N, C-alpha and C positions, 0 to 999 in steps of 0.2 A: 342137162342133167338127166340121167336115166336111173330109174328105180329098179331094183331087183325084185323078184317074186317074194323073197324072204322079207324085204322091207315093206312090201304091200301087205303081206300077212301081218306084220307087226303093227302097221298103221291101222289095219282093220281090227286087230285085237284091242289096241288102245282106244279106238272109237267104239268098241263093243258092237262091231258090225259082223254079220255072218256073210262071208263071201265064198261062193262056190269055187272049187279048184279050177274049173274050166273058164271062169270069169277073171281069174287073176291076171292073165296076160293083157286083157283089155284094160283093166284098171291100172296096171303098171304103165301102159302106153298113155292113157289119158292123164294120169297124175304127173307123169314125166313131161307131157306137153304143157300142163299148167305151170309146173315149176320152171320149165324153160322160158315161158312167157314172163313169169315173174323175174327171172334172171335177166331177160332182155330189157324189161322196164327198169330194172335196177341200174342198168348201165346208162340210162338217159340222164343228161345234165339238166337239172331242174332248178338251178340256182336263181335264174331270173324269172321264174314263173310264180305268180301270185297264187297262194292257196285259195281254193274255192270250196264253198259248202255244197254247191250244186252247179252242174255244168251250164244250166240256163240262168240268165240274169233275171230271175223272177223274185217278186216280193210277195209276202203273205198279206192279204187284206185282213185287217183285224177289226172286229166289231167294237163298238163302244162298251166299256165295262160298266154296265148299269144293271141293277137287279131287274129281273123280268117276272119274278113271282113275289107274292106277298109272304110275309113271315107267318107261318102256320105252326110254329113250335108248340104253342100252348094247346092247339087243337090236337096235334099228334101225341103229345105227352099226356093228354087226358086219358088215353087208353093204356098207358104204361102202368105196371103194378107198383113201381117205386120211382119217384123223381125227387130231386133235391136241387134247388138253385138252377133249374133249367137243364140238369144233367140226368141221364138215365142211370139208375142204381141197379147193379147186377150182383149176383152172388159171387163171393170170392171163390176162385177155382184153384189157384196155386197158394199153398201155405208157405 
């Protein structure tokens, strides 16, 4: 697939990019190469391929879900101007 200079200008406009006139030919060539690769990959038969989340068979080590800090809510709320039932009270902004 080959993009024309007008198509590259339109893509740049839609993406809100400022592209110099002398750079358009290079962008057209690069974008056309990318679209050609996508078209080539689209032609590959992937019916027997299992979808993967990552190309490496890696697993995430997870830590134990245990609290690591003590509850200091009362200490922090002692400095607040208004608190009720453990919640910070703030002025109403939207009517």
